[in-house]
Backbone bond lengths (Angstrom), bond angles and torsions (degrees), N, CA, C in turn:
res aa  C-N    CA-C-N  psi(-1)  N-CA   C-N-CA  omega(-1)  CA-C   N-CA-C  phi
1 M - - - 1.460 - - 1.521 108.84 -
2 G 1.288 116.57 135.70 1.451 120.87 178.68 1.514 114.16 111.28
3 D 1.319 117.10 -17.35 1.459 119.19 177.33 1.521 109.52 -80.60
4 I 1.329 115.15 111.88 1.456 120.81 -179.47 1.528 107.89 -94.12
5 P 1.325 117.42 127.21 1.474 119.74 178.94 1.538 110.82 -77.70
6 W 1.339 115.53 83.04 1.470 120.69 -174.24 1.512 112.88 -61.67
7 G 1.301 118.32 -23.97 1.460 120.94 177.44 1.513 112.30 -64.45
8 V 1.339 116.81 -24.09 1.461 122.30 178.47 1.525 110.63 -99.48
9 V 1.322 116.48 -40.65 1.462 121.04 -173.83 1.533 112.53 -73.34
10 A 1.315 117.77 -42.04 1.460 121.46 -176.05 1.531 113.32 -58.62
11 P 1.342 119.66 -47.26 1.468 118.36 178.43 1.531 113.02 -62.44
12 V 1.312 117.69 -35.32 1.467 120.74 178.50 1.520 110.28 -66.07
13 I 1.332 117.28 -41.34 1.469 120.82 178.17 1.523 110.15 -64.11
14 V 1.325 117.07 -43.33 1.466 120.75 179.41 1.522 110.57 -62.13
15 I 1.322 117.63 -44.48 1.463 121.43 178.88 1.526 110.41 -62.41
16 Q 1.319 117.54 -41.68 1.455 121.82 -179.89 1.529 110.83 -62.67
17 V 1.315 117.22 -45.72 1.470 120.76 -179.53 1.523 110.80 -65.85
18 V 1.316 117.29 -44.39 1.475 120.84 -179.45 1.537 110.41 -62.05
19 L 1.329 117.10 -45.47 1.472 120.19 178.57 1.525 111.27 -62.03
20 A 1.327 117.55 -41.71 1.465 120.78 179.81 1.524 110.77 -63.79
21 V 1.322 117.80 -42.44 1.468 120.97 179.29 1.521 110.64 -64.67
22 I 1.328 117.50 -44.23 1.464 121.12 178.93 1.531 110.26 -62.02
23 A 1.331 116.96 -45.61 1.462 120.67 -178.23 1.526 111.27 -66.42
24 L 1.326 118.18 -43.03 1.470 120.29 179.70 1.523 111.50 -66.47
25 R 1.319 116.92 -38.88 1.476 119.96 177.79 1.532 110.36 -63.84
26 D 1.324 115.80 -43.47 1.458 119.89 178.43 1.528 110.34 -63.90
27 L 1.321 116.31 -42.06 1.466 120.79 179.87 1.522 111.27 -60.73
28 L 1.320 117.03 -42.01 1.467 120.63 -177.71 1.520 112.87 -72.36
29 T 1.328 117.99 -28.48 1.464 120.19 -176.18 1.528 113.31 -96.79
30 R 1.319 117.66 -15.79 1.465 121.11 -177.98 1.537 109.27 -80.70
31 P 1.337 118.14 129.66 1.472 120.13 -177.66 1.532 114.02 -68.62
32 A 1.313 118.48 -30.04 1.468 120.34 -178.04 1.525 109.64 -142.99
33 V 1.327 115.07 139.22 1.468 121.14 176.70 1.519 108.25 -132.36
34 N 1.329 116.03 167.75 1.461 121.06 177.50 1.529 109.06 -80.25
35 G 1.314 117.08 96.14 1.457 122.37 -178.51 1.526 110.79 105.93
36 P 1.331 115.91 178.12 1.469 120.18 -179.79 1.532 111.76 -69.66
37 K 1.318 115.49 139.65 1.461 119.88 -179.12 1.528 111.38 -63.64
38 W 1.325 118.36 -36.49 1.458 120.45 -177.64 1.527 111.25 -64.67
39 V 1.333 117.19 -33.51 1.464 120.10 177.86 1.527 109.66 -67.88
40 W 1.323 116.72 -43.29 1.458 119.82 178.85 1.527 111.05 -64.47
41 A 1.325 117.94 -36.68 1.466 120.22 177.61 1.526 110.44 -61.46
42 I 1.322 117.53 -42.46 1.461 121.30 178.10 1.527 110.59 -64.77
43 V 1.323 116.90 -43.39 1.472 120.94 179.41 1.532 109.98 -61.11
44 I 1.317 117.06 -44.83 1.468 121.32 -178.91 1.525 111.03 -61.73
45 V 1.325 116.79 -43.66 1.464 120.66 -175.01 1.526 112.48 -77.06
46 L 1.326 117.74 -40.13 1.461 120.24 -171.21 1.529 115.58 -88.88
47 F 1.319 118.64 -21.90 1.456 119.69 -172.62 1.522 114.33 -104.42
48 G 1.327 117.07 30.57 1.464 121.51 171.68 1.514 114.41 52.41
49 L 1.308 116.69 -129.20 1.468 121.10 -178.57 1.523 112.27 -70.36
50 I 1.320 116.80 -31.17 1.462 121.01 -175.56 1.534 111.49 -71.10
51 G 1.323 118.45 -38.88 1.466 122.11 -177.11 1.521 114.16 -57.20
52 P 1.342 117.72 -54.70 1.469 118.45 178.15 1.525 113.16 -62.30
53 V 1.327 116.86 -37.48 1.465 119.67 179.10 1.527 110.06 -64.91
54 L 1.335 117.16 -42.53 1.467 120.30 176.91 1.522 111.08 -60.23
55 Y 1.341 116.57 -45.85 1.463 119.11 179.81 1.526 110.88 -62.26
56 L 1.324 116.96 -47.69 1.464 119.71 -175.86 1.526 112.60 -66.56
57 T 1.332 117.59 -25.01 1.471 119.63 179.68 1.520 112.91 -96.13
58 L 1.327 118.21 -36.44 1.468 121.04 -173.72 1.528 114.13 -112.51
59 G 1.310 118.25 -27.31 1.453 120.76 -171.41 1.506 116.44 -85.31
60 R 1.310 116.63 -25.66 1.469 119.97 -176.65 1.532 110.31 -75.21
61 R 1.310 114.78 138.21 1.462 121.08 176.40 1.518 107.88 -115.71
62 E 1.305 115.41 127.89 1.461 119.99 176.43 1.526 108.98 -75.95
63 T 1.325 115.02 129.06 1.482 119.18 -179.48 1.496 111.16 -107.37
């Protein structure tokens, strides 16, 4: 117990951070989204890999 398989965990963490940064940047620069921006910010930050994917697929509104 205690041995973390960093070869598996590190890429997942990197992907999660990159997706969150991309989603938050898009959220801040997009003039309109589906729903309140503050709710999407919470979803992106709190729901790991799923939050940014949900925002990028469902939250963006084409203007």
